[in-house]
FIROLUM-449533 format. One record per atom (N, C-alpha, C, CB): residue in three letters; z, x, y; atom name; residue number from 1. Coordinates in nm, 3 decimals. Each point is the difference from the previous one (the first is absolute). Glycine has a CB too. Layout:
<atoms>
{"ALA", {Z, X, Y}, "CA", NUM};
...
</atoms>
This chain:
<atoms>
{"MET", {8.675, 8.921, 8.875}, "N", 1};
{"MET", {0.101, -0.096, 0.042}, "CA", 1};
{"MET", {-0.047, -0.070, 0.126}, "C", 1};
{"MET", {0.183, 0.140, -0.103}, "CB", 1};
{"GLU", {-0.154, -0.268, 0.108}, "N", 2};
{"GLU", {-0.039, -0.081, 0.115}, "CA", 2};
{"GLU", {0.118, -0.018, 0.094}, "C", 2};
{"GLU", {-0.172, -0.119, -0.139}, "CB", 2};
{"LEU", {0.151, 0.151, 0.269}, "N", 3};
{"LEU", {0.102, -0.024, 0.102}, "CA", 3};
{"LEU", {0.013, -0.150, 0.021}, "C", 3};
{"LEU", {-0.048, 0.223, 0.113}, "CB", 3};
{"ILE", {0.171, -0.277, -0.128}, "N", 4};
{"ILE", {0.018, -0.144, 0.017}, "CA", 4};
{"ILE", {0.086, -0.035, 0.122}, "C", 4};
{"ILE", {-0.023, -0.024, -0.246}, "CB", 4};
{"ALA", {0.095, 0.122, 0.303}, "N", 5};
{"ALA", {0.079, -0.028, 0.121}, "CA", 5};
{"ALA", {0.040, 0.130, 0.067}, "C", 5};
{"ALA", {0.085, -0.213, -0.101}, "CB", 5};
{"GLU", {-0.085, 0.210, 0.234}, "N", 6};
{"GLU", {0.054, 0.110, 0.081}, "CA", 6};
{"GLU", {0.084, -0.064, 0.109}, "C", 6};
{"GLU", {-0.197, 0.155, -0.047}, "CB", 6};
{"THR", {0.314, -0.097, 0.073}, "N", 7};
{"THR", {0.088, -0.059, 0.100}, "CA", 7};
{"THR", {0.103, 0.101, 0.046}, "C", 7};
{"THR", {-0.034, -0.227, -0.102}, "CB", 7};
{"VAL", {0.107, 0.191, 0.205}, "N", 8};
{"VAL", {0.117, 0.076, 0.045}, "CA", 8};
{"VAL", {0.121, -0.089, -0.022}, "C", 8};
{"VAL", {-0.133, 0.133, 0.174}, "CB", 8};
{"MET", {0.231, -0.079, -0.246}, "N", 9};
{"MET", {0.124, -0.074, -0.026}, "CA", 9};
{"MET", {0.114, 0.062, 0.080}, "C", 9};
{"MET", {-0.080, -0.062, -0.232}, "CB", 9};
{"ASP", {0.177, -0.021, 0.269}, "N", 10};
{"ASP", {0.120, 0.047, 0.069}, "CA", 10};
{"ASP", {0.101, 0.052, -0.100}, "C", 10};
{"ASP", {-0.039, -0.165, 0.185}, "CB", 10};
{"ILE", {0.110, 0.270, -0.147}, "N", 11};
{"ILE", {0.115, 0.046, -0.077}, "CA", 11};
{"ILE", {0.121, -0.071, 0.057}, "C", 11};
{"ILE", {-0.105, 0.229, -0.050}, "CB", 11};
{"THR", {0.172, -0.309, -0.032}, "N", 12};
{"THR", {0.111, -0.081, 0.049}, "CA", 12};
{"THR", {0.136, 0.067, -0.019}, "C", 12};
{"THR", {-0.135, -0.199, -0.050}, "CB", 12};
{"SER", {0.143, 0.294, -0.045}, "N", 13};
{"SER", {0.125, 0.075, -0.016}, "CA", 13};
{"SER", {-0.023, 0.124, -0.084}, "C", 13};
{"SER", {0.131, -0.213, 0.019}, "CB", 13};
{"VAL", {-0.043, 0.311, 0.002}, "N", 14};
{"VAL", {0.003, 0.123, -0.080}, "CA", 14};
{"VAL", {0.145, 0.019, -0.042}, "C", 14};
{"VAL", {-0.199, 0.106, 0.123}, "CB", 14};
{"ILE", {0.221, -0.091, -0.253}, "N", 15};
{"ILE", {0.135, 0.016, -0.054}, "CA", 15};
{"ILE", {0.006, 0.135, -0.071}, "C", 15};
{"ILE", {0.032, -0.253, -0.028}, "CB", 15};
{"ILE", {0.064, 0.335, 0.068}, "N", 16};
{"ILE", {0.014, 0.135, -0.052}, "CA", 16};
{"ILE", {0.116, 0.005, -0.098}, "C", 16};
{"ILE", {-0.096, 0.097, 0.212}, "CB", 16};
{"ASN", {0.074, -0.039, -0.330}, "N", 17};
{"ASN", {0.103, 0.024, -0.100}, "CA", 17};
{"ASN", {0.002, 0.149, -0.034}, "C", 17};
{"ASN", {-0.026, -0.235, -0.095}, "CB", 17};
{"ASP", {0.124, 0.277, 0.016}, "N", 18};
{"ASP", {0.009, 0.141, -0.039}, "CA", 18};
{"ASP", {-0.123, 0.048, -0.074}, "C", 18};
{"ASP", {0.245, -0.025, -0.011}, "CB", 18};
{"ASP", {-0.295, -0.055, -0.080}, "N", 19};
{"ASP", {-0.108, 0.045, -0.087}, "CA", 19};
{"ASP", {-0.130, -0.077, 0.015}, "C", 19};
{"ASP", {0.175, 0.069, -0.156}, "CB", 19};
{"SER", {-0.184, -0.158, 0.254}, "N", 20};
{"SER", {-0.121, -0.078, 0.022}, "CA", 20};
{"SER", {0.000, -0.058, 0.140}, "C", 20};
{"SER", {-0.013, -0.054, -0.245}, "CB", 20};
{"SER", {-0.100, 0.001, 0.285}, "N", 21};
{"SER", {-0.014, -0.072, 0.127}, "CA", 21};
{"SER", {-0.083, -0.125, -0.027}, "C", 21};
{"SER", {0.016, 0.214, 0.139}, "CB", 21};
{"MET", {0.017, -0.323, -0.070}, "N", 22};
{"MET", {-0.075, -0.124, -0.014}, "CA", 22};
{"MET", {-0.063, -0.036, 0.135}, "C", 22};
{"MET", {0.154, -0.080, -0.187}, "CB", 22};
{"VAL", {-0.280, 0.039, 0.182}, "N", 23};
{"VAL", {-0.071, -0.048, 0.118}, "CA", 23};
{"VAL", {-0.044, -0.143, -0.029}, "C", 23};
{"VAL", {-0.078, 0.235, 0.064}, "CB", 23};
{"CYS", {0.101, -0.325, 0.031}, "N", 24};
{"CYS", {-0.040, -0.141, -0.014}, "CA", 24};
{"CYS", {-0.114, -0.030, 0.097}, "C", 24};
{"CYS", {0.235, -0.066, -0.072}, "CB", 24};
{"PHE", {-0.334, -0.011, 0.026}, "N", 25};
{"PHE", {-0.120, -0.030, 0.076}, "CA", 25};
{"PHE", {-0.021, -0.151, 0.011}, "C", 25};
{"PHE", {-0.101, 0.216, -0.076}, "CB", 25};
{"GLU", {0.027, -0.254, 0.179}, "N", 26};
{"GLU", {-0.039, -0.140, 0.018}, "CA", 26};
{"GLU", {-0.131, -0.004, 0.077}, "C", 26};
{"GLU", {0.243, -0.077, -0.004}, "CB", 26};
{"GLY", {-0.335, -0.012, -0.039}, "N", 27};
{"GLY", {-0.125, -0.016, 0.073}, "CA", 27};
{"GLY", {-0.097, -0.088, -0.073}, "C", 27};
{"GLY", {0.035, 0.223, 0.099}, "CB", 27};
{"ASN", {-0.146, -0.255, -0.033}, "N", 28};
{"ASN", {-0.106, -0.079, -0.060}, "CA", 28};
{"ASN", {-0.100, 0.093, -0.067}, "C", 28};
{"ASN", {0.030, -0.181, 0.174}, "CB", 28};
{"VAL", {-0.062, 0.151, -0.302}, "N", 29};
{"VAL", {-0.088, 0.087, -0.078}, "CA", 29};
{"VAL", {-0.111, -0.084, -0.063}, "C", 29};
{"VAL", {0.192, 0.160, -0.046}, "CB", 29};
{"GLY", {-0.294, -0.190, 0.125}, "N", 30};
{"GLY", {-0.119, -0.067, -0.050}, "CA", 30};
{"GLY", {0.027, -0.122, -0.084}, "C", 30};
{"GLY", {-0.108, 0.216, 0.006}, "CB", 30};
{"LYS", {0.046, -0.224, -0.124}, "N", 31};
{"LYS", {0.011, -0.118, -0.086}, "CA", 31};
{"LYS", {0.141, -0.025, -0.049}, "C", 31};
{"LYS", {-0.233, 0.039, -0.069}, "CB", 31};
{"TYR", {0.322, 0.059, 0.079}, "N", 32};
{"TYR", {0.138, -0.015, -0.047}, "CA", 32};
{"TYR", {0.092, -0.065, 0.103}, "C", 32};
{"TYR", {-0.037, 0.200, -0.142}, "CB", 32};
{"GLY", {-0.015, -0.224, 0.262}, "N", 33};
{"GLY", {0.081, -0.066, 0.102}, "CA", 33};
{"GLY", {0.112, 0.090, 0.050}, "C", 33};
{"GLY", {-0.055, -0.218, -0.104}, "CB", 33};
{"ARG", {0.172, 0.157, 0.125}, "N", 34};
{"ARG", {0.117, 0.074, 0.051}, "CA", 34};
{"ARG", {0.065, 0.075, -0.115}, "C", 34};
{"ARG", {0.037, -0.171, 0.183}, "CB", 34};
{"VAL", {-0.022, 0.303, -0.166}, "N", 35};
{"VAL", {0.054, 0.085, -0.106}, "CA", 35};
{"VAL", {0.133, 0.059, 0.046}, "C", 35};
{"VAL", {-0.233, 0.052, -0.084}, "CB", 35};
{"PHE", {0.330, -0.057, -0.005}, "N", 36};
{"PHE", {0.131, 0.063, 0.018}, "CA", 36};
{"PHE", {0.015, 0.099, -0.115}, "C", 36};
{"PHE", {0.104, -0.206, 0.118}, "CB", 36};
{"ALA", {-0.078, 0.333, -0.088}, "N", 37};
{"ALA", {0.003, 0.101, -0.106}, "CA", 37};
{"ALA", {0.106, 0.104, 0.029}, "C", 37};
{"ALA", {-0.242, -0.037, -0.045}, "CB", 37};
{"ASN", {0.284, 0.106, -0.062}, "N", 38};
{"ASN", {0.088, 0.115, 0.017}, "CA", 38};
{"ASN", {-0.043, 0.111, -0.095}, "C", 38};
{"ASN", {0.191, -0.151, 0.070}, "CB", 38};
{"HIS", {-0.165, 0.274, -0.027}, "N", 39};
{"HIS", {-0.024, 0.119, -0.081}, "CA", 39};
{"HIS", {0.130, 0.078, -0.006}, "C", 39};
{"HIS", {-0.246, 0.009, 0.065}, "CB", 39};
{"THR", {0.283, 0.039, -0.182}, "N", 40};
{"THR", {0.110, 0.094, -0.015}, "CA", 40};
{"THR", {-0.060, 0.134, -0.039}, "C", 40};
{"THR", {0.164, -0.184, -0.068}, "CB", 40};
{"TYR", {-0.146, 0.284, 0.155}, "N", 41};
{"TYR", {-0.056, 0.133, -0.019}, "CA", 41};
{"TYR", {0.104, 0.090, -0.066}, "C", 41};
{"TYR", {-0.151, -0.030, 0.199}, "CB", 41};
{"ILE", {0.110, 0.096, -0.307}, "N", 42};
{"ILE", {0.087, 0.091, -0.074}, "CA", 42};
{"ILE", {-0.065, 0.138, 0.006}, "C", 42};
{"ILE", {0.087, -0.185, -0.155}, "CB", 42};
{"PRO", {-0.031, 0.277, 0.234}, "N", 43};
{"PRO", {-0.064, 0.131, 0.014}, "CA", 43};
{"PRO", {0.010, 0.084, -0.127}, "C", 43};
{"PRO", {0.053, -0.008, 0.243}, "CB", 43};
{"SER", {-0.154, 0.093, -0.262}, "N", 44};
{"SER", {-0.001, 0.089, -0.115}, "CA", 44};
{"SER", {0.018, 0.146, 0.041}, "C", 44};
{"SER", {-0.148, -0.163, -0.119}, "CB", 44};
{"THR", {0.169, 0.186, 0.249}, "N", 45};
{"THR", {0.019, 0.135, 0.051}, "CA", 45};
{"THR", {0.125, 0.004, 0.088}, "C", 45};
{"THR", {-0.249, 0.044, -0.009}, "CB", 45};
{"ALA", {0.307, 0.073, 0.025}, "N", 46};
{"ALA", {0.120, 0.016, 0.084}, "CA", 46};
{"ALA", {-0.030, -0.034, 0.146}, "C", 46};
{"ALA", {0.084, 0.178, -0.157}, "CB", 46};
{"SER", {-0.206, -0.154, 0.202}, "N", 47};
{"SER", {-0.037, -0.031, 0.138}, "CA", 47};
{"SER", {-0.026, -0.148, 0.022}, "C", 47};
{"SER", {-0.096, 0.228, 0.019}, "CB", 47};
{"LYS", {0.096, -0.306, -0.127}, "N", 48};
{"LYS", {-0.021, -0.145, 0.004}, "CA", 48};
{"LYS", {-0.133, -0.040, 0.063}, "C", 48};
{"LYS", {0.246, -0.026, 0.013}, "CB", 48};
{"ASN", {-0.348, 0.112, -0.032}, "N", 49};
{"ASN", {-0.129, -0.031, 0.062}, "CA", 49};
{"ASN", {-0.104, -0.056, -0.096}, "C", 49};
{"ASN", {0.050, 0.178, 0.160}, "CB", 49};
{"SER", {-0.012, -0.200, -0.287}, "N", 50};
{"SER", {-0.092, -0.065, -0.093}, "CA", 50};
{"SER", {0.079, -0.054, -0.118}, "C", 50};
{"SER", {-0.190, 0.152, 0.070}, "CB", 50};
{"GLY", {0.127, -0.242, -0.143}, "N", 51};
{"GLY", {0.066, -0.057, -0.117}, "CA", 51};
{"GLY", {-0.065, -0.130, -0.042}, "C", 51};
{"GLY", {0.212, 0.107, 0.070}, "CB", 51};
{"LYS", {-0.134, -0.190, -0.139}, "N", 52};
{"LYS", {-0.049, -0.129, -0.050}, "CA", 52};
{"LYS", {0.066, -0.113, 0.078}, "C", 52};
{"LYS", {-0.039, 0.099, -0.231}, "CB", 52};
{"PHE", {-0.015, -0.218, 0.216}, "N", 53};
{"PHE", {0.063, -0.117, 0.059}, "CA", 53};
{"PHE", {-0.022, -0.121, -0.090}, "C", 53};
{"PHE", {-0.033, 0.093, 0.233}, "CB", 53};
{"TYR", {0.117, -0.191, -0.214}, "N", 54};
{"TYR", {-0.019, -0.131, -0.062}, "CA", 54};
{"TYR", {0.035, -0.104, 0.105}, "C", 54};
{"TYR", {0.052, 0.087, -0.236}, "CB", 54};
{"GLY", {-0.100, -0.210, 0.216}, "N", 55};
{"GLY", {0.028, -0.104, 0.097}, "CA", 55};
{"GLY", {-0.039, -0.137, -0.051}, "C", 55};
{"GLY", {-0.032, 0.166, 0.179}, "CB", 55};
{"GLU", {0.053, -0.262, -0.092}, "N", 56};
{"GLU", {-0.032, -0.140, -0.028}, "CA", 56};
{"GLU", {-0.066, -0.061, 0.123}, "C", 56};
{"GLU", {0.193, -0.020, -0.164}, "CB", 56};
{"ALA", {-0.277, -0.079, 0.142}, "N", 57};
{"ALA", {-0.062, -0.074, 0.110}, "CA", 57};
{"ALA", {0.000, -0.149, -0.033}, "C", 57};
{"ALA", {-0.144, 0.199, 0.059}, "CB", 57};
{"ARG", {0.153, -0.279, 0.044}, "N", 58};
{"ARG", {-0.016, -0.146, -0.009}, "CA", 58};
{"ARG", {-0.096, -0.040, 0.110}, "C", 58};
{"ARG", {0.234, -0.037, -0.099}, "CB", 58};
{"THR", {-0.324, -0.055, 0.066}, "N", 59};
{"THR", {-0.095, -0.049, 0.099}, "CA", 59};
{"THR", {0.009, -0.151, 0.007}, "C", 59};
{"THR", {-0.153, 0.196, -0.042}, "CB", 59};
{"ILE", {0.126, -0.247, 0.159}, "N", 60};
{"ILE", {-0.018, -0.144, 0.019}, "CA", 60};
{"ILE", {-0.142, -0.018, 0.052}, "C", 60};
{"ILE", {0.251, -0.043, 0.049}, "CB", 60};
{"MET", {-0.335, -0.015, -0.135}, "N", 61};
{"MET", {-0.140, -0.019, 0.037}, "CA", 61};
{"MET", {-0.015, -0.126, 0.085}, "C", 61};
{"MET", {-0.073, 0.117, -0.212}, "CB", 61};
{"GLU", {-0.044, -0.133, 0.273}, "N", 62};
{"GLU", {-0.023, -0.112, 0.091}, "CA", 62};
{"GLU", {0.026, -0.136, -0.063}, "C", 62};
{"GLU", {-0.166, 0.140, 0.115}, "CB", 62};
{"ASP", {0.139, -0.153, -0.246}, "N", 63};
{"ASP", {0.021, -0.128, -0.067}, "CA", 63};
{"ASP", {0.145, -0.019, -0.048}, "C", 63};
{"ASP", {-0.239, 0.006, -0.070}, "CB", 63};
{"GLY", {0.327, 0.091, 0.104}, "N", 64};
{"GLY", {0.140, -0.010, -0.038}, "CA", 64};
{"GLY", {0.034, 0.067, -0.132}, "C", 64};
{"GLY", {0.005, -0.208, 0.124}, "CB", 64};
{"THR", {-0.108, 0.256, -0.195}, "N", 65};
{"THR", {0.022, 0.068, -0.127}, "CA", 65};
{"THR", {0.074, 0.131, 0.022}, "C", 65};
{"THR", {-0.207, -0.105, -0.094}, "CB", 65};
{"MET", {0.304, 0.134, 0.007}, "N", 66};
{"MET", {0.069, 0.129, 0.006}, "CA", 66};
{"MET", {-0.051, 0.088, -0.113}, "C", 66};
{"MET", {0.205, -0.106, 0.103}, "CB", 66};
{"VAL", {-0.232, 0.233, -0.070}, "N", 67};
{"VAL", {-0.038, 0.100, -0.098}, "CA", 67};
{"VAL", {0.103, 0.112, 0.009}, "C", 67};
{"VAL", {-0.249, -0.058, 0.016}, "CB", 67};
{"SER", {0.294, 0.106, -0.132}, "N", 68};
{"SER", {0.091, 0.115, -0.002}, "CA", 68};
{"SER", {-0.074, 0.117, -0.062}, "C", 68};
{"SER", {0.206, -0.149, -0.017}, "CB", 68};
{"ALA", {-0.161, 0.271, 0.048}, "N", 69};
{"ALA", {-0.066, 0.118, -0.055}, "CA", 69};
{"ALA", {0.101, 0.113, -0.017}, "C", 69};
{"ALA", {-0.216, -0.068, 0.108}, "CB", 69};
{"SER", {0.196, 0.144, -0.215}, "N", 70};
{"SER", {0.074, 0.126, -0.014}, "CA", 70};
{"SER", {-0.089, 0.110, 0.055}, "C", 70};
{"SER", {0.129, -0.083, -0.205}, "CB", 70};
{"LEU", {-0.066, 0.179, 0.273}, "N", 71};
{"LEU", {-0.071, 0.109, 0.067}, "CA", 71};
{"LEU", {0.053, 0.132, -0.054}, "C", 71};
{"LEU", {-0.037, -0.141, 0.209}, "CB", 71};
{"GLN", {-0.049, 0.237, -0.231}, "N", 72};
{"GLN", {0.043, 0.130, -0.048}, "CA", 72};
{"GLN", {-0.104, 0.104, 0.034}, "C", 72};
{"GLN", {0.132, -0.107, -0.185}, "CB", 72};
{"GLY", {-0.085, 0.232, 0.206}, "N", 73};
{"GLY", {-0.094, 0.106, 0.031}, "CA", 73};
{"GLY", {0.069, 0.126, 0.047}, "C", 73};
{"GLY", {-0.167, -0.171, 0.056}, "CB", 73};
{"VAL", {0.095, 0.245, 0.028}, "N", 74};
{"VAL", {0.049, 0.128, 0.051}, "CA", 74};
{"VAL", {-0.010, 0.003, 0.152}, "C", 74};
{"VAL", {-0.069, 0.114, -0.213}, "CB", 74};
{"PHE", {0.147, -0.022, 0.273}, "N", 75};
{"PHE", {-0.003, 0.015, 0.146}, "CA", 75};
{"PHE", {0.005, 0.148, 0.036}, "C", 75};
{"PHE", {0.113, -0.224, 0.029}, "CB", 75};
{"ARG", {-0.157, 0.252, 0.093}, "N", 76};
{"ARG", {0.011, 0.132, 0.059}, "CA", 76};
{"ARG", {0.036, -0.018, 0.148}, "C", 76};
{"ARG", {-0.170, 0.101, -0.166}, "CB", 76};
{"ARG", {0.276, -0.034, 0.210}, "N", 77};
{"ARG", {0.047, -0.011, 0.139}, "CA", 77};
{"ARG", {-0.033, 0.127, 0.077}, "C", 77};
{"ARG", {0.185, -0.154, -0.072}, "CB", 77};
{"ASP", {-0.226, 0.136, 0.198}, "N", 78};
{"ASP", {-0.021, 0.111, 0.092}, "CA", 78};
{"ASP", {0.062, -0.042, 0.133}, "C", 78};
{"ASP", {-0.216, 0.077, -0.116}, "CB", 78};
{"GLY", {0.336, -0.024, 0.145}, "N", 79};
{"GLY", {0.071, -0.041, 0.121}, "CA", 79};
{"GLY", {0.036, -0.147, -0.009}, "C", 79};
{"GLY", {-0.120, 0.174, 0.133}, "CB", 79};
{"GLY", {0.082, -0.251, -0.032}, "N", 80};
{"GLY", {0.029, -0.143, 0.005}, "CA", 80};
{"GLY", {-0.107, -0.087, -0.061}, "C", 80};
{"GLY", {0.129, 0.046, 0.201}, "CB", 80};
{"LYS", {-0.225, 0.015, -0.271}, "N", 81};
{"LYS", {-0.109, -0.076, -0.062}, "CA", 81};
{"LYS", {0.008, 0.013, -0.151}, "C", 81};
{"LYS", {-0.145, 0.035, 0.203}, "CB", 81};
{"ILE", {0.118, -0.145, -0.270}, "N", 82};
{"ILE", {-0.001, -0.004, -0.146}, "CA", 82};
{"ILE", {-0.133, -0.059, -0.045}, "C", 82};
{"ILE", {0.254, -0.025, -0.009}, "CB", 82};
{"ASN", {-0.319, 0.092, -0.086}, "N", 83};
{"ASN", {-0.121, -0.054, -0.064}, "CA", 83};
{"ASN", {0.038, -0.045, -0.140}, "C", 83};
{"ASN", {-0.153, 0.151, 0.136}, "CB", 83};
{"VAL", {0.110, -0.272, -0.171}, "N", 84};
{"VAL", {0.037, -0.062, -0.127}, "CA", 84};
{"VAL", {-0.126, -0.039, -0.076}, "C", 84};
{"VAL", {0.217, -0.085, 0.100}, "CB", 84};
{"LEU", {-0.215, 0.110, -0.232}, "N", 85};
{"LEU", {-0.102, -0.050, -0.092}, "CA", 85};
{"LEU", {0.071, -0.094, -0.096}, "C", 85};
{"LEU", {-0.145, 0.211, 0.020}, "CB", 85};
{"SER", {0.101, -0.336, -0.025}, "N", 86};
{"SER", {0.073, -0.102, -0.077}, "CA", 86};
{"SER", {-0.093, -0.074, -0.095}, "C", 86};
{"SER", {0.160, -0.025, 0.190}, "CB", 86};
{"LEU", {-0.106, -0.008, -0.307}, "N", 87};
{"LEU", {-0.065, -0.092, -0.093}, "CA", 87};
{"LEU", {0.086, -0.126, -0.004}, "C", 87};
{"LEU", {-0.104, 0.189, -0.140}, "CB", 87};
{"ASP", {0.044, -0.302, 0.173}, "N", 88};
{"ASP", {0.072, -0.126, 0.012}, "CA", 88};
{"ASP", {-0.045, -0.098, -0.108}, "C", 88};
{"ASP", {0.024, 0.036, 0.248}, "CB", 88};
{"ASP", {0.073, -0.099, -0.312}, "N", 89};
{"ASP", {-0.027, -0.096, -0.108}, "CA", 89};
{"ASP", {0.055, -0.136, 0.044}, "C", 89};
{"ASP", {0.009, 0.183, -0.180}, "CB", 89};
{"ALA", {-0.099, -0.276, 0.211}, "N", 90};
{"ALA", {0.040, -0.129, 0.059}, "CA", 90};
{"ALA", {0.011, -0.111, -0.104}, "C", 90};
{"ALA", {-0.109, 0.070, 0.212}, "CB", 90};
{"SER", {0.194, -0.168, -0.182}, "N", 91};
{"SER", {0.024, -0.111, -0.092}, "CA", 91};
{"SER", {-0.120, -0.092, -0.017}, "C", 91};
{"SER", {0.237, 0.011, 0.065}, "CB", 91};
{"ASN", {-0.336, -0.003, 0.025}, "N", 92};
{"ASN", {-0.121, -0.081, -0.014}, "CA", 92};
{"ASN", {-0.108, 0.070, -0.082}, "C", 92};
{"ASN", {0.053, -0.106, 0.220}, "CB", 92};
{"GLY", {-0.021, 0.224, -0.276}, "N", 93};
{"GLY", {-0.096, 0.075, -0.081}, "CA", 93};
{"GLY", {-0.071, 0.111, 0.075}, "C", 93};
{"GLY", {-0.029, -0.204, -0.130}, "CB", 93};
{"ASP", {0.040, 0.209, 0.262}, "N", 94};
{"ASP", {-0.063, 0.107, 0.077}, "CA", 94};
{"ASP", {0.069, 0.133, -0.029}, "C", 94};
{"ASP", {-0.066, -0.165, 0.180}, "CB", 94};
{"GLN", {-0.014, 0.269, -0.189}, "N", 95};
{"GLN", {0.051, 0.137, -0.009}, "CA", 95};
{"GLN", {-0.074, 0.081, 0.107}, "C", 95};
{"GLN", {0.053, -0.019, -0.251}, "CB", 95};
{"ASN", {0.023, 0.075, 0.344}, "N", 96};
{"ASN", {-0.058, 0.065, 0.116}, "CA", 96};
{"ASN", {0.044, 0.145, 0.012}, "C", 96};
{"ASN", {-0.008, -0.221, 0.113}, "CB", 96};
{"TYR", {-0.082, 0.301, -0.054}, "N", 97};
{"TYR", {0.030, 0.136, 0.042}, "CA", 97};
{"TYR", {0.018, -0.007, 0.150}, "C", 97};
{"TYR", {-0.131, 0.111, -0.192}, "CB", 97};
{"VAL", {0.242, -0.058, 0.244}, "N", 98};
{"VAL", {0.032, -0.014, 0.141}, "CA", 98};
{"VAL", {0.031, 0.136, 0.059}, "C", 98};
{"VAL", {0.087, -0.233, -0.038}, "CB", 98};
{"THR", {-0.147, 0.263, 0.154}, "N", 99};
{"THR", {0.036, 0.119, 0.076}, "CA", 99};
{"THR", {0.075, -0.045, 0.125}, "C", 99};
{"THR", {-0.202, 0.132, -0.089}, "CB", 99};
{"ILE", {0.309, -0.060, 0.121}, "N", 100};
{"ILE", {0.083, -0.037, 0.115}, "CA", 100};
{"ILE", {0.030, 0.125, 0.080}, "C", 100};
{"ILE", {0.102, -0.195, -0.125}, "CB", 100};
{"GLU", {-0.123, 0.188, 0.255}, "N", 101};
{"GLU", {0.039, 0.106, 0.092}, "CA", 101};
{"GLU", {0.113, -0.055, 0.086}, "C", 101};
{"GLU", {-0.235, 0.103, 0.003}, "CB", 101};
{"ILE", {0.354, -0.047, -0.020}, "N", 102};
{"ILE", {0.120, -0.049, 0.068}, "CA", 102};
{"ILE", {0.032, 0.092, 0.116}, "C", 102};
{"ILE", {0.088, -0.102, -0.214}, "CB", 102};
{"ASP", {-0.062, 0.044, 0.330}, "N", 103};
{"ASP", {0.049, 0.074, 0.116}, "CA", 103};
{"ASP", {0.142, -0.050, 0.028}, "C", 103};
{"ASP", {-0.236, 0.031, 0.099}, "CB", 103};
{"LEU", {0.334, 0.046, -0.144}, "N", 104};
{"LEU", {0.140, -0.042, 0.014}, "CA", 104};
{"LEU", {0.043, -0.010, 0.146}, "C", 104};
{"LEU", {0.048, 0.105, -0.220}, "CB", 104};
{"LEU", {-0.099, -0.017, 0.305}, "N", 105};
{"LEU", {0.040, -0.001, 0.141}, "CA", 105};
{"LEU", {-0.054, -0.123, 0.073}, "C", 105};
{"LEU", {0.005, 0.249, -0.004}, "CB", 105};
{"GLU", {-0.127, -0.291, -0.031}, "N", 106};
{"GLU", {-0.061, -0.119, 0.062}, "CA", 106};
{"GLU", {0.039, -0.129, -0.072}, "C", 106};
{"GLU", {-0.191, 0.143, 0.074}, "CB", 106};
{"LYS", {0.250, -0.130, -0.194}, "N", 107};
{"LYS", {0.038, -0.113, -0.085}, "CA", 107};
{"LYS", {-0.120, -0.089, -0.035}, "C", 107};
{"LYS", {0.227, 0.004, 0.106}, "CB", 107};
{"LYS", {-0.338, 0.064, -0.141}, "N", 108};
{"LYS", {-0.124, -0.068, -0.040}, "CA", 108};
{"LYS", {-0.056, 0.067, -0.125}, "C", 108};
{"LYS", {-0.049, -0.065, 0.241}, "CB", 108};
{"SER", {-0.024, -0.011, -0.320}, "N", 109};
{"SER", {-0.068, 0.055, -0.117}, "CA", 109};
{"SER", {-0.142, -0.057, -0.007}, "C", 109};
{"SER", {0.220, 0.026, -0.124}, "CB", 109};
{"THR", {-0.315, 0.061, 0.099}, "N", 110};
{"THR", {-0.139, -0.040, -0.016}, "CA", 110};
{"THR", {-0.027, -0.012, -0.149}, "C", 110};
{"THR", {-0.072, 0.114, 0.218}, "CB", 110};
{"VAL", {0.027, -0.232, -0.260}, "N", 111};
{"VAL", {-0.010, -0.033, -0.142}, "CA", 111};
{"VAL", {-0.147, -0.032, -0.034}, "C", 111};
{"VAL", {0.240, -0.088, -0.002}, "CB", 111};
{"SER", {-0.291, 0.149, -0.106}, "N", 112};
{"SER", {-0.132, -0.031, -0.053}, "CA", 112};
{"SER", {0.018, -0.041, -0.146}, "C", 112};
{"SER", {-0.118, 0.164, 0.160}, "CB", 112};
{"VAL", {0.070, -0.285, -0.194}, "N", 113};
{"VAL", {0.015, -0.056, -0.134}, "CA", 113};
{"VAL", {-0.137, -0.006, -0.066}, "C", 113};
{"VAL", {0.204, -0.137, 0.071}, "CB", 113};
{"TYR", {-0.211, 0.192, -0.193}, "N", 114};
{"TYR", {-0.124, 0.003, -0.077}, "CA", 114};
{"TYR", {0.021, -0.072, -0.132}, "C", 114};
{"TYR", {-0.069, 0.218, 0.108}, "CB", 114};
{"ASP", {-0.031, -0.293, -0.152}, "N", 115};
{"ASP", {0.001, -0.056, -0.134}, "CA", 115};
{"ASP", {-0.018, 0.118, -0.096}, "C", 115};
{"ASP", {-0.096, -0.227, 0.076}, "CB", 115};
{"ALA", {0.194, 0.251, -0.162}, "N", 116};
{"ALA", {-0.001, 0.118, -0.086}, "CA", 116};
{"ALA", {-0.111, -0.001, -0.104}, "C", 116};
{"ALA", {0.243, 0.014, 0.036}, "CB", 116};
{"TRP", {-0.304, -0.128, -0.061}, "N", 117};
{"TRP", {-0.095, -0.010, -0.111}, "CA", 117};
{"TRP", {-0.144, -0.030, 0.043}, "C", 117};
{"TRP", {0.189, -0.076, -0.137}, "CB", 117};
{"THR", {-0.218, 0.083, 0.266}, "N", 118};
{"THR", {-0.140, -0.021, 0.041}, "CA", 118};
{"THR", {-0.056, 0.124, 0.064}, "C", 118};
{"THR", {0.044, -0.243, 0.033}, "CB", 118};
</atoms>
C-alpha cells in the first residue's frame, strides 16, 4: 500500500449516546483538501473498549470539487485514546485504508491514508 497523506485533524465534537458515541473531525488531508468527517462507534464489549464503526466524509478539494465517502472499520480504546482501522470508499472511485490515532483529551487525531490497491 502506498501512503498518500498524513495529517493531524481537529476533533470538533463528541456526542455520547446509550449504545454508541460519535466523533466529528475536520482538517486538511493532502490531495483531498478540507475534510469533514464523522465516526459512530458501536462497542462490542461491556467495557466499551473495542468494536466497529461507520461514518461519512465530505471533502472540498482545491478546485472546488466535492468528494463524499463511506467509512467503516474497527476501533480499540485505551483510556482517552482510540485507534481506528478504516476502509473508505469514495465517490471519485478511490478506495483507501486509513489508520487513525485519536486523542480525546487533546481533541486531535493523527491520520494516515493509504491507497488500498497499490
